[in-house]
DODOPA-327117 format. One line per field, with one value per residue (C-alpha): residue number from 0; chain; x, y, z. Coordinates in nm, 4 decimals. Each point is the difference from the previous one (the first is absolute). Example, Ala and Ser with C-alpha at 12.3 -4.5 7.8 and 13.67 -1.06 7.14 Angstrom:
REM DODOPA-327117
n = 0,1 $
chain = A,A $
X = 1.2300,0.1370 $
Y = -0.4500,0.3440 $
Z = 0.7800,-0.0660 $
This chain:
REM DODOPA-327117
n = 0,1,2,3,4,5,6,7,8,9,10,11,12,13,14,15,16,17,18,19,20,21,22,23,24,25,26,27,28,29,30,31,32,33,34,35,36,37,38,39,40,41,42,43,44,45,46,47,48,49,50,51,52,53,54,55,56,57,58,59,60,61,62,63,64,65,66,67,68,69,70,71,72,73,74,75,76,77,78,79,80,81,82,83,84,85,86,87,88,89,90,91,92,93,94,95,96,97,98,99,100,101,102,103,104,105,106,107,108,109,110,111,112,113,114,115,116,117,118,119,120,121,122,123,124,125,126,127,128,129,130,131,132,133,134,135,136,137,138,139,140,141,142,143,144,145,146,147,148,149,150,151,152,153,154,155,156,157,158,159,160,161,162,163,164,165,166,167,168,169,170,171,172,173,174,175,176,177,178,179,180,181,182,183,184,185,186,187,188,189,190,191,192,193,194,195,196,197,198,199,200,201,202,203,204,205,206,207,208,209,210,211,212,213,214,215,216,217,218,219,220,221,222,223,224,225,226,227,228,229,230,231,232,233,234,235,236,237,238,239,240,241,242,243,244,245,246,247,248,249,250,251,252,253,254,255,256,257,258,259 $
chain = A,A,A,A,A,A,A,A,A,A,A,A,A,A,A,A,A,A,A,A,A,A,A,A,A,A,A,A,A,A,A,A,A,A,A,A,A,A,A,A,A,A,A,A,A,A,A,A,A,A,A,A,A,A,A,A,A,A,A,A,A,A,A,A,A,A,A,A,A,A,A,A,A,A,A,A,A,A,A,A,A,A,A,A,A,A,A,A,A,A,A,A,A,A,A,A,A,A,A,A,A,A,A,A,A,A,A,A,A,A,A,A,A,A,A,A,A,A,A,A,A,A,A,A,A,A,A,A,A,A,A,A,A,A,A,A,A,A,A,A,A,A,A,A,A,A,A,A,A,A,A,A,A,A,A,A,A,A,A,A,A,A,A,A,A,A,A,A,A,A,A,A,A,A,A,A,A,A,A,A,A,A,A,A,A,A,A,A,A,A,A,A,A,A,A,A,A,A,A,A,A,A,A,A,A,A,A,A,A,A,A,A,A,A,A,A,A,A,A,A,A,A,A,A,A,A,A,A,A,A,A,A,A,A,A,A,A,A,A,A,A,A,A,A,A,A,A,A,A,A,A,A,A,A,A,A,A,A,A,A $
X = -16.1091,0.2753,0.3158,0.2451,0.1403,0.2159,0.0944,0.2978,0.0688,0.0938,0.0377,-0.2921,-0.0604,-0.2779,-0.1794,0.0458,0.3606,0.0291,-0.1916,0.1655,0.3277,-0.1803,-0.0825,0.3650,0.1359,-0.2082,0.0054,0.3901,-0.0383,-0.2121,0.2072,0.3027,-0.1553,-0.1340,0.3440,0.1320,-0.2812,0.1474,0.3823,0.0566,0.1841,-0.2304,0.3040,-0.1281,-0.3370,0.1806,0.2378,-0.2944,-0.2121,0.1007,0.0311,-0.3789,-0.1245,0.1592,-0.1115,-0.3559,-0.0398,0.1291,-0.2210,-0.2898,0.0315,0.0883,-0.3236,-0.2014,0.1356,-0.0472,-0.3409,-0.1132,0.2149,-0.3043,-0.2309,0.2665,0.3236,-0.0247,-0.1302,0.1853,0.3910,0.2442,0.1138,-0.3288,0.1330,0.1943,-0.2185,-0.0633,-0.1111,-0.3199,-0.1005,-0.0002,0.2110,-0.1437,0.0788,0.0427,0.2592,0.1633,-0.0077,0.1766,0.2656,0.0682,0.0425,0.2342,0.2318,-0.0245,0.0711,0.2989,0.1467,-0.0814,0.1678,0.3217,0.0504,-0.0485,-0.3010,-0.2738,-0.3102,-0.2679,0.0813,-0.0095,-0.2721,-0.2167,0.1614,-0.1253,-0.3213,-0.2067,0.1222,-0.0600,-0.3606,0.0279,0.1797,-0.2870,-0.2360,0.1430,0.0465,-0.3677,-0.0906,0.2186,-0.2150,-0.3205,0.1514,0.1096,-0.3609,0.1387,-0.0673,-0.3591,-0.2975,-0.3402,-0.2951,-0.1997,-0.2851,0.1101,0.0429,0.3678,0.0047,0.2736,-0.0508,0.2922,0.0144,-0.2302,0.2891,0.1231,-0.0669,-0.2828,-0.1791,-0.0635,-0.2187,0.0247,0.2552,0.1322,0.2873,0.2350,0.3169,-0.1206,-0.1138,0.3452,0.2006,-0.2023,0.0507,0.3665,0.0069,-0.1842,0.2288,0.3110,-0.1070,-0.1260,0.3409,0.2100,-0.2133,0.0958,0.3511,0.1488,-0.2362,0.1190,0.1014,0.2427,0.1996,-0.2293,-0.3023,-0.0783,0.0510,-0.1864,-0.3111,0.0500,-0.0180,-0.3369,-0.1854,0.1232,-0.1290,-0.3283,-0.0455,0.0843,-0.2285,-0.2777,0.0575,0.0387,-0.3845,-0.0543,0.2247,-0.1264,0.3072,0.0953,-0.0672,0.1200,-0.1159,0.1325,-0.2820,-0.1964,0.2801,0.2087,0.3931,0.0692,-0.2503,0.1712,0.3363,-0.1676,-0.0408,0.3959,0.0513,-0.1962,0.1004,0.3617,-0.0612,-0.1847,0.3139,0.2180,-0.2408,0.0088,0.4152,0.1396,-0.0828,0.1280,0.3161,-0.0030,-0.0152,0.2803,0.2302,-0.0311,0.0287,0.3568,0.0863,-0.0501,0.2287,0.2562 $
Y = 4.3062,0.1327,0.1560,0.0464,-0.2989,0.1969,0.3666,0.1022,0.3761,0.0670,-0.3835,-0.1542,-0.3547,-0.0559,-0.3329,-0.0219,-0.0073,-0.2240,-0.2708,0.0382,-0.0501,-0.2859,-0.1568,0.0089,-0.1304,-0.3128,-0.0421,-0.0409,-0.1726,-0.2840,-0.0324,-0.0549,-0.2875,-0.1213,0.0197,-0.2723,-0.2511,0.0756,-0.0602,0.3873,0.1966,0.2425,0.2429,0.0346,0.1240,0.2391,0.1462,0.0480,0.1495,0.3763,0.0069,-0.1865,0.2865,0.2916,-0.1109,-0.0606,0.3299,0.1674,-0.1704,0.0205,0.3709,0.0722,-0.1829,0.2113,0.3247,-0.0526,-0.1306,0.2761,0.2839,0.2107,-0.0662,-0.0112,0.1500,0.2828,0.2622,-0.1438,0.1073,-0.2155,-0.1679,-0.1727,-0.2156,-0.1686,-0.0029,-0.4086,0.0244,0.1688,-0.2914,-0.0608,-0.3037,-0.2147,-0.3257,-0.1083,0.2499,-0.1418,-0.3682,0.1350,0.2112,-0.2886,-0.2602,0.2682,0.0394,-0.3335,-0.1664,0.2427,-0.0741,-0.3703,0.0147,0.1906,-0.2618,-0.2831,-0.1232,-0.2475,0.2119,-0.2565,-0.1663,0.3287,0.1133,-0.3068,0.0890,0.3602,-0.0034,-0.1367,0.2782,0.2617,-0.0914,0.0290,0.3187,0.1263,-0.1076,0.2058,0.2797,0.0276,0.0370,0.3128,0.1292,-0.0826,0.2217,0.2646,0.0069,-0.0677,-0.2382,0.0184,-0.1698,0.1126,0.0827,-0.2964,-0.0824,-0.3648,-0.0448,-0.0256,0.3675,0.2161,0.3660,0.2232,0.3600,0.2841,0.1816,-0.3212,0.0101,-0.2404,0.2689,-0.2749,-0.2313,-0.3495,-0.1746,-0.3432,-0.0572,-0.0899,0.0299,-0.2747,-0.2139,0.0395,-0.0814,-0.3154,-0.1595,0.0720,-0.1706,-0.3217,0.0131,0.0357,-0.3179,-0.1913,0.1041,-0.1200,-0.3347,-0.0650,0.1370,-0.3485,-0.2204,0.2455,-0.2043,0.2242,0.3214,0.2922,-0.1422,0.1684,0.3283,-0.0617,-0.1116,0.3435,0.1872,-0.1457,-0.0226,0.3771,0.0686,-0.1286,0.1151,0.3406,0.0225,-0.1091,0.2333,0.2867,-0.0578,0.1591,0.2832,0.3868,0.2080,0.0089,0.2892,-0.1043,-0.3542,-0.1839,-0.1734,-0.0173,-0.1605,0.1303,0.0533,-0.3047,-0.2213,0.1147,-0.1308,-0.2802,-0.1558,0.0280,-0.1398,-0.2727,-0.0666,-0.0053,-0.2533,-0.2356,0.0464,-0.1320,-0.2644,-0.1171,0.0399,-0.0931,-0.3641,-0.0117,0.1563,-0.2620,-0.2588,0.1271,0.0322,-0.3554,-0.1387,0.2215,-0.1413,-0.3848,0.0779,0.1357 $
Z = 23.4191,0.2603,-0.1914,0.3226,0.1523,0.2444,0.0587,0.1984,0.0077,-0.3868,-0.0661,-0.1759,-0.1052,-0.2210,-0.0026,-0.3802,0.0173,0.3259,-0.1953,-0.3131,0.1652,0.2298,-0.3549,-0.1154,0.3405,-0.0104,-0.3651,0.0271,0.3219,-0.1370,-0.3605,0.2171,0.1661,-0.2981,-0.1973,0.2229,-0.1472,-0.3414,0.1329,-0.0473,0.2494,0.1634,-0.0476,-0.3683,0.1086,0.2784,-0.2681,-0.2598,0.2541,-0.0005,-0.4045,0.0059,0.2610,-0.1949,-0.3243,0.1139,0.1732,-0.2829,-0.2687,0.1963,0.0605,-0.3355,-0.1282,0.2374,-0.0812,-0.3762,0.0338,0.2309,-0.1370,-0.0619,0.2906,0.2882,-0.1048,-0.2434,0.2319,0.2852,0.1076,-0.1963,0.3067,0.0549,-0.2627,0.2658,0.2880,0.0119,0.3474,-0.0943,-0.2383,-0.3653,-0.1067,-0.3028,0.0951,-0.3800,-0.0412,0.2635,-0.1088,-0.3350,0.2011,0.2434,-0.3125,-0.1751,0.2714,0.1551,-0.3487,-0.0383,0.3081,-0.0393,-0.3667,0.1716,0.2775,-0.2285,0.2157,-0.1012,-0.1364,0.0149,0.2986,0.1793,-0.1685,0.1544,0.3955,-0.0436,-0.1741,0.2957,0.2350,-0.2687,0.0805,0.3540,-0.0227,-0.1923,0.2380,0.2682,-0.2348,-0.0669,0.3522,-0.0191,-0.2845,0.2167,0.2759,-0.2167,-0.1634,-0.3571,-0.2741,0.1323,-0.1515,-0.1595,0.1867,0.1144,0.2759,0.0877,0.3403,0.0207,-0.1440,0.1364,0.0746,-0.0352,0.1964,-0.1701,-0.1388,-0.1875,-0.3788,0.0483,0.2760,0.2269,-0.2267,0.0126,-0.2334,-0.0810,0.2496,-0.3419,0.2286,0.2225,-0.2940,-0.1519,0.3115,0.0758,-0.3233,0.0075,0.3248,-0.1725,-0.2825,0.2214,0.2066,-0.3463,-0.1465,0.3013,0.0126,-0.3761,0.0398,0.1092,-0.2482,-0.3167,-0.2969,-0.1740,0.0628,-0.0397,0.0304,0.3191,-0.1174,-0.3051,0.2159,0.2023,-0.3280,-0.1275,0.3378,0.0956,-0.3452,0.0490,0.3902,-0.0995,-0.2857,0.1780,0.3038,-0.2406,-0.0798,0.3412,-0.0086,0.0580,-0.0451,-0.3672,-0.2155,-0.3231,-0.1599,-0.3249,-0.2047,0.3188,0.2110,0.2770,-0.0954,0.2404,-0.1817,-0.3525,0.1843,0.1215,-0.3568,-0.0634,0.3554,-0.1134,-0.3229,0.1486,0.2720,-0.2563,-0.2395,0.2667,0.0935,-0.3802,-0.0646,0.3477,-0.0064,-0.3642,0.1605,0.2719,-0.2045,-0.2619,0.2831,0.1329,-0.3834,-0.0055,0.3248,-0.1085,-0.3147,0.1744 $
């Protein structure tokens, strides 16, 4: 755990912010390169980039503030709500925010939604992998106590009080990297548009639900599940629904094209 990346006078850069920013940059760069494989202009990704970044940050912060209001914000100055560099982004909120803002811009610009979603999906996993490393450096999203050989020990003034805990940030970062590699490999082999995005929803929901079993930083549970595990069910249902509907949509479009 080492929060500060660089300090120069009054300027302080935090590892959390740096790695989240790198996650966005590498994600958009790889998506731009992948767009060429789908016969799409990389400019589409560049144009959507600022909207996706803004939507994901606003959504992620909003979900965090609502979820942890009593424990983290109720007795703090109001401006702490905006101190993103201190940590406190909920990925699911960021995903919802990015889909909403990105989807609106795709609709407004009359861009192809499903092809672009396939282009972006693997890069979301890559960006998330880097973002979770930022969580590790910040000391948030930590795991439950464990005596396993790879347990990590944060400083004594950390919430874990120096006890060995699961490195859940590293677990999720590694799994997201594998998801990025798997989806990137599958991208040129997809059978219909939207398949890569749907698979991302399914596999991320599964990996997130699993990693949450080792988290130790939650104060509230729902039916013995963490908030992220509950949301994972909805994400899994959405992904499976897309895998059921999209091939039927593709077949219907082919039939209509033949008739024309």
